[in-house]
BALOBA-1460 file (C-alpha; in Angstrom, 3 decimals):
// residues 209
<rec num="1" residu="m" x="0.512" y="-35.205" z="-29.795"/>
<rec num="2" residu="n" x="3.351" y="-33.421" z="-28.073"/>
<rec num="3" residu="t" x="2.191" y="-30.107" z="-26.589"/>
<rec num="4" residu="v" x="5.499" y="-28.459" z="-27.510"/>
<rec num="5" residu="e" x="4.844" y="-29.288" z="-31.178"/>
<rec num="6" residu="n" x="1.184" y="-28.300" z="-30.858"/>
<rec num="7" residu="p" x="1.047" y="-25.381" z="-28.396"/>
<rec num="8" residu="s" x="-2.712" y="-24.990" z="-28.660"/>
<rec num="9" residu="l" x="-3.229" y="-25.272" z="-24.928"/>
<rec num="10" residu="t" x="-3.836" y="-21.891" z="-23.332"/>
<rec num="11" residu="a" x="-3.937" y="-20.336" z="-19.902"/>
<rec num="12" residu="n" x="-7.689" y="-20.818" z="-19.996"/>
<rec num="13" residu="d" x="-7.156" y="-24.594" z="-20.203"/>
<rec num="14" residu="l" x="-4.606" y="-24.797" z="-17.396"/>
<rec num="15" residu="m" x="-5.475" y="-22.101" z="-14.886"/>
<rec num="16" residu="s" x="-6.988" y="-22.651" z="-11.481"/>
<rec num="17" residu="r" x="-10.284" y="-20.797" z="-11.332"/>
<rec num="18" residu="d" x="-10.626" y="-21.052" z="-7.559"/>
<rec num="19" residu="i" x="-8.984" y="-17.680" z="-7.044"/>
<rec num="20" residu="v" x="-8.933" y="-15.666" z="-3.815"/>
<rec num="21" residu="t" x="-8.594" y="-11.881" z="-3.950"/>
<rec num="22" residu="v" x="-8.115" y="-9.141" z="-1.367"/>
<rec num="23" residu="r" x="-9.280" y="-5.528" z="-1.504"/>
<rec num="24" residu="t" x="-6.966" y="-2.543" z="-1.644"/>
<rec num="25" residu="d" x="-8.597" y="-1.020" z="1.442"/>
<rec num="26" residu="m" x="-8.445" y="-4.188" z="3.552"/>
<rec num="27" residu="p" x="-6.224" y="-3.790" z="6.643"/>
<rec num="28" residu="l" x="-2.987" y="-5.758" z="6.318"/>
<rec num="29" residu="r" x="-3.718" y="-7.666" z="9.504"/>
<rec num="30" residu="e" x="-7.153" y="-8.699" z="8.224"/>
<rec num="31" residu="a" x="-5.698" y="-9.687" z="4.846"/>
<rec num="32" residu="a" x="-3.067" y="-11.892" z="6.498"/>
<rec num="33" residu="v" x="-5.732" y="-13.674" z="8.541"/>
<rec num="34" residu="y" x="-7.841" y="-14.061" z="5.407"/>
<rec num="35" residu="l" x="-4.979" y="-15.643" z="3.456"/>
<rec num="36" residu="a" x="-4.124" y="-17.907" z="6.386"/>
<rec num="37" residu="k" x="-7.727" y="-19.089" z="6.475"/>
<rec num="38" residu="h" x="-7.517" y="-20.055" z="2.800"/>
<rec num="39" residu="e" x="-4.037" y="-21.575" z="3.286"/>
<rec num="40" residu="i" x="-2.449" y="-19.577" z="0.468"/>
<rec num="41" residu="h" x="0.723" y="-17.463" z="0.358"/>
<rec num="42" residu="g" x="-0.480" y="-14.640" z="-1.843"/>
<rec num="43" residu="a" x="-3.423" y="-13.216" z="-3.747"/>
<rec num="44" residu="p" x="-4.300" y="-10.583" z="-6.348"/>
<rec num="45" residu="v" x="-5.387" y="-7.221" z="-4.964"/>
<rec num="46" residu="v" x="-8.477" y="-5.698" z="-6.583"/>
<rec num="47" residu="d" x="-9.975" y="-2.205" z="-6.531"/>
<rec num="48" residu="d" x="-13.636" y="-1.250" z="-6.121"/>
<rec num="49" residu="m" x="-14.316" y="-2.273" z="-9.730"/>
<rec num="50" residu="g" x="-12.777" y="-5.708" z="-9.263"/>
<rec num="51" residu="r" x="-9.755" y="-4.836" z="-11.418"/>
<rec num="52" residu="c" x="-6.367" y="-6.271" z="-10.481"/>
<rec num="53" residu="v" x="-4.063" y="-3.494" z="-9.280"/>
<rec num="54" residu="g" x="-1.415" y="-5.495" z="-7.449"/>
<rec num="55" residu="v" x="-0.608" y="-8.606" z="-5.492"/>
<rec num="56" residu="l" x="-0.092" y="-9.219" z="-1.776"/>
<rec num="57" residu="s" x="2.318" y="-12.052" z="-1.061"/>
<rec num="58" residu="v" x="4.581" y="-13.560" z="1.558"/>
<rec num="59" residu="s" x="7.428" y="-11.554" z="0.020"/>
<rec num="60" residu="d" x="5.590" y="-8.294" z="0.746"/>
<rec num="61" residu="l" x="5.200" y="-9.322" z="4.356"/>
<rec num="62" residu="a" x="8.877" y="-10.297" z="4.467"/>
<rec num="63" residu="r" x="9.902" y="-6.852" z="3.172"/>
<rec num="64" residu="w" x="7.874" y="-5.248" z="5.919"/>
<rec num="65" residu="a" x="9.421" y="-7.630" z="8.462"/>
<rec num="66" residu="a" x="12.879" y="-6.640" z="7.254"/>
<rec num="67" residu="g" x="12.090" y="-3.008" z="7.991"/>
<rec num="68" residu="w" x="11.467" y="-1.836" z="4.426"/>
<rec num="69" residu="g" x="7.923" y="-0.775" z="5.212"/>
<rec num="70" residu="e" x="6.455" y="1.859" z="7.465"/>
<rec num="71" residu="p" x="5.348" y="2.260" z="10.167"/>
<rec num="72" residu="r" x="7.977" y="0.345" z="12.079"/>
<rec num="73" residu="v" x="6.662" y="-1.799" z="14.876"/>
<rec num="74" residu="q" x="7.778" y="-5.015" z="16.507"/>
<rec num="75" residu="l" x="8.906" y="-7.382" z="13.766"/>
<rec num="76" residu="p" x="6.882" y="-10.567" z="13.261"/>
<rec num="77" residu="r" x="8.593" y="-13.873" z="13.805"/>
<rec num="78" residu="t" x="9.333" y="-15.796" z="10.626"/>
<rec num="79" residu="c" x="11.486" y="-18.947" z="10.945"/>
<rec num="80" residu="s" x="12.980" y="-20.092" z="14.228"/>
<rec num="81" residu="f" x="14.919" y="-22.952" z="12.642"/>
<rec num="82" residu="q" x="17.498" y="-21.017" z="10.651"/>
<rec num="83" residu="g" x="21.144" y="-20.870" z="11.616"/>
<rec num="84" residu="k" x="24.253" y="-19.355" z="10.091"/>
<rec num="85" residu="c" x="27.254" y="-21.352" z="9.031"/>
<rec num="86" residu="r" x="30.543" y="-19.785" z="7.985"/>
<rec num="87" residu="e" x="32.415" y="-21.879" z="5.445"/>
<rec num="88" residu="p" x="36.152" y="-21.918" z="4.785"/>
<rec num="89" residu="g" x="37.004" y="-18.732" z="2.953"/>
<rec num="90" residu="g" x="34.477" y="-16.670" z="4.893"/>
<rec num="91" residu="k" x="31.329" y="-17.457" z="2.898"/>
<rec num="92" residu="e" x="28.240" y="-17.460" z="5.105"/>
<rec num="93" residu="s" x="25.310" y="-19.809" z="4.475"/>
<rec num="94" residu="v" x="21.911" y="-20.101" z="6.123"/>
<rec num="95" residu="v" x="21.330" y="-23.649" z="7.322"/>
<rec num="96" residu="c" x="18.063" y="-25.305" z="8.282"/>
<rec num="97" residu="r" x="17.832" y="-27.056" z="11.657"/>
<rec num="98" residu="l" x="14.645" y="-28.933" z="10.758"/>
<rec num="99" residu="p" x="14.826" y="-32.624" z="9.793"/>
<rec num="100" residu="e" x="15.338" y="-33.236" z="6.097"/>
<rec num="101" residu="g" x="12.095" y="-33.269" z="4.112"/>
<rec num="102" residu="v" x="10.091" y="-31.142" z="6.546"/>
<rec num="103" residu="c" x="10.371" y="-27.768" z="4.769"/>
<rec num="104" residu="p" x="9.997" y="-27.312" z="0.976"/>
<rec num="105" residu="l" x="12.666" y="-24.582" z="1.051"/>
<rec num="106" residu="q" x="15.397" y="-26.982" z="2.191"/>
<rec num="107" residu="r" x="18.203" y="-27.961" z="-0.144"/>
<rec num="108" residu="l" x="20.992" y="-30.444" z="0.661"/>
<rec num="109" residu="r" x="24.165" y="-28.725" z="-0.520"/>
<rec num="110" residu="e" x="27.809" y="-29.640" z="-0.510"/>
<rec num="111" residu="m" x="29.760" y="-27.072" z="1.459"/>
<rec num="112" residu="a" x="33.259" y="-25.801" z="0.726"/>
<rec num="113" residu="d" x="34.779" y="-28.318" z="3.155"/>
<rec num="114" residu="g" x="33.181" y="-31.236" z="1.291"/>
<rec num="115" residu="k" x="30.513" y="-31.878" z="3.922"/>
<rec num="116" residu="f" x="26.790" y="-31.738" z="3.161"/>
<rec num="117" residu="a" x="24.324" y="-29.517" z="5.009"/>
<rec num="118" residu="l" x="20.672" y="-28.592" z="4.731"/>
<rec num="119" residu="t" x="20.468" y="-24.981" z="3.584"/>
<rec num="120" residu="c" x="17.549" y="-22.579" z="3.129"/>
<rec num="121" residu="v" x="16.983" y="-21.359" z="-0.447"/>
<rec num="122" residu="e" x="14.859" y="-18.396" z="0.653"/>
<rec num="123" residu="p" x="16.357" y="-17.259" z="3.966"/>
<rec num="124" residu="h" x="14.833" y="-13.790" z="3.795"/>
<rec num="125" residu="c" x="11.247" y="-14.869" z="3.150"/>
<rec num="126" residu="v" x="8.456" y="-15.946" z="5.474"/>
<rec num="127" residu="p" x="9.137" y="-19.651" z="4.912"/>
<rec num="128" residu="t" x="5.915" y="-21.497" z="5.652"/>
<rec num="129" residu="d" x="2.399" y="-20.307" z="6.338"/>
<rec num="130" residu="w" x="0.910" y="-16.955" z="7.253"/>
<rec num="131" residu="q" x="0.220" y="-18.610" z="10.603"/>
<rec num="132" residu="t" x="3.941" y="-18.259" z="11.442"/>
<rec num="133" residu="v" x="3.475" y="-14.501" z="11.696"/>
<rec num="134" residu="e" x="2.271" y="-12.849" z="14.885"/>
<rec num="135" residu="m" x="-0.865" y="-11.221" z="13.507"/>
<rec num="136" residu="d" x="-1.127" y="-8.684" z="16.325"/>
<rec num="137" residu="a" x="2.266" y="-7.283" z="15.349"/>
<rec num="138" residu="l" x="1.137" y="-6.464" z="11.821"/>
<rec num="139" residu="p" x="0.237" y="-2.819" z="11.160"/>
<rec num="140" residu="g" x="-3.383" y="-1.867" z="10.639"/>
<rec num="141" residu="d" x="-2.621" y="0.055" z="7.444"/>
<rec num="142" residu="a" x="-4.422" y="-0.874" z="4.251"/>
<rec num="143" residu="v" x="-3.171" y="-3.508" z="1.821"/>
<rec num="144" residu="h" x="-2.469" y="-0.892" z="-0.871"/>
<rec num="145" residu="d" x="0.391" y="0.458" z="1.284"/>
<rec num="146" residu="y" x="2.222" y="-2.883" z="1.211"/>
<rec num="147" residu="m" x="1.174" y="-4.689" z="-1.986"/>
<rec num="148" residu="t" x="3.434" y="-5.160" z="-4.997"/>
<rec num="149" residu="t" x="2.153" y="-3.106" z="-7.928"/>
<rec num="150" residu="t" x="4.485" y="-4.551" z="-10.557"/>
<rec num="151" residu="i" x="2.745" y="-7.812" z="-11.373"/>
<rec num="152" residu="v" x="3.169" y="-10.375" z="-14.119"/>
<rec num="153" residu="t" x="-0.092" y="-11.276" z="-15.820"/>
<rec num="154" residu="a" x="-1.302" y="-13.267" z="-18.808"/>
<rec num="155" residu="a" x="-4.368" y="-13.273" z="-21.015"/>
<rec num="156" residu="p" x="-6.660" y="-16.351" z="-21.054"/>
<rec num="157" residu="e" x="-5.610" y="-17.057" z="-24.658"/>
<rec num="158" residu="a" x="-1.862" y="-17.078" z="-23.875"/>
<rec num="159" residu="t" x="-0.295" y="-20.350" z="-25.057"/>
<rec num="160" residu="v" x="1.916" y="-22.703" z="-23.064"/>
<rec num="161" residu="p" x="5.164" y="-21.429" z="-24.680"/>
<rec num="162" residu="e" x="4.100" y="-17.837" z="-23.992"/>
<rec num="163" residu="l" x="3.340" y="-18.651" z="-20.366"/>
<rec num="164" residu="a" x="6.694" y="-20.389" z="-19.957"/>
<rec num="165" residu="r" x="8.538" y="-17.420" z="-21.477"/>
<rec num="166" residu="l" x="6.783" y="-15.003" z="-19.124"/>
<rec num="167" residu="m" x="7.781" y="-17.075" z="-16.100"/>
<rec num="168" residu="l" x="11.380" y="-17.345" z="-17.253"/>
<rec num="169" residu="e" x="11.752" y="-13.687" z="-18.221"/>
<rec num="170" residu="h" x="10.290" y="-12.406" z="-14.963"/>
<rec num="171" residu="q" x="11.545" y="-15.263" z="-12.756"/>
<rec num="172" residu="v" x="8.137" y="-15.982" z="-11.237"/>
<rec num="173" residu="h" x="6.409" y="-19.250" z="-10.402"/>
<rec num="174" residu="r" x="2.832" y="-18.184" z="-11.093"/>
<rec num="175" residu="l" x="0.924" y="-15.854" z="-13.381"/>
<rec num="176" residu="i" x="-2.343" y="-14.061" z="-12.718"/>
<rec num="177" residu="v" x="-4.727" y="-14.467" z="-15.636"/>
<rec num="178" residu="l" x="-6.785" y="-11.348" z="-16.385"/>
<rec num="179" residu="d" x="-9.797" y="-10.952" z="-18.655"/>
<rec num="180" residu="a" x="-10.310" y="-8.017" z="-21.033"/>
<rec num="181" residu="d" x="-11.586" y="-5.872" z="-18.145"/>
<rec num="182" residu="q" x="-8.485" y="-6.577" z="-16.025"/>
<rec num="183" residu="h" x="-10.440" y="-8.795" z="-13.648"/>
<rec num="184" residu="p" x="-8.479" y="-11.780" z="-12.263"/>
<rec num="185" residu="v" x="-10.084" y="-14.985" z="-13.530"/>
<rec num="186" residu="g" x="-7.439" y="-17.561" z="-12.645"/>
<rec num="187" residu="v" x="-3.844" y="-18.440" z="-11.808"/>
<rec num="188" residu="v" x="-1.352" y="-20.532" z="-13.776"/>
<rec num="189" residu="a" x="1.452" y="-21.990" z="-11.669"/>
<rec num="190" residu="v" x="4.721" y="-23.513" z="-12.826"/>
<rec num="191" residu="n" x="3.425" y="-26.892" z="-11.669"/>
<rec num="192" residu="d" x="0.614" y="-26.583" z="-14.216"/>
<rec num="193" residu="l" x="3.179" y="-26.279" z="-17.004"/>
<rec num="194" residu="l" x="5.175" y="-29.205" z="-15.614"/>
<rec num="195" residu="q" x="2.034" y="-31.333" z="-15.684"/>
<rec num="196" residu="v" x="1.591" y="-30.520" z="-19.367"/>
<rec num="197" residu="l" x="5.171" y="-31.530" z="-20.160"/>
<rec num="198" residu="a" x="5.130" y="-34.653" z="-18.003"/>
<rec num="199" residu="h" x="1.659" y="-35.905" z="-18.967"/>
<rec num="200" residu="p" x="0.634" y="-34.424" z="-22.332"/>
<rec num="201" residu="e" x="-1.883" y="-37.246" z="-22.828"/>
<rec num="202" residu="l" x="-3.999" y="-35.826" z="-20.005"/>
<rec num="203" residu="f" x="-4.458" y="-32.627" z="-21.985"/>
<rec num="204" residu="s" x="-5.123" y="-34.100" z="-25.416"/>
<rec num="205" residu="h" x="-8.775" y="-33.074" z="-25.276"/>
<rec num="206" residu="e" x="-7.975" y="-29.461" z="-24.493"/>
<rec num="207" residu="a" x="-5.405" y="-29.424" z="-27.280"/>
<rec num="208" residu="g" x="-8.047" y="-30.450" z="-29.772"/>
<rec num="209" residu="e" x="-6.524" y="-33.835" z="-30.588"/>
């Protein structure tokens, strides 16, 4: 049965339960190393009671790198393969010097002059892993000074259409799933929803068919 017609699948059915969290009092440098070890680009931040109070992501690190955070120290390196290209008319684009297919943030785009070039879709973000950042340059301040406190969450019983609407409304690619006590219990990513749409037969059991 089509999952759009029968939206009985919930976040609890789709979410990844292998969730990594960081503490509010963890030094930023230690948190970055911790995330690099787990090969992830972000994690929920929890307080002493295990409640989710924010999220620490690559974007937070990028804001600090751009000088939005304090204290100001030597900026970490992000991507060494970006270049600027000025198109006819004065529009400036950020191009990628890596071979095509190497970076997931590459997009082949037709420029104003009719030629095609590899461009970066997130030129102001840390583009790959936390390992690209010089850890020693990160401040020793606690995570709570740099985390994002406005987070998009979902309940375990949220249905697939509800999850999709949340992602669209807030323009995010993943949702933190919280239990009744505000403890993070899982993560639903946009790829999880795409799997449901592409292969609904794999989820027939969860949908009660």
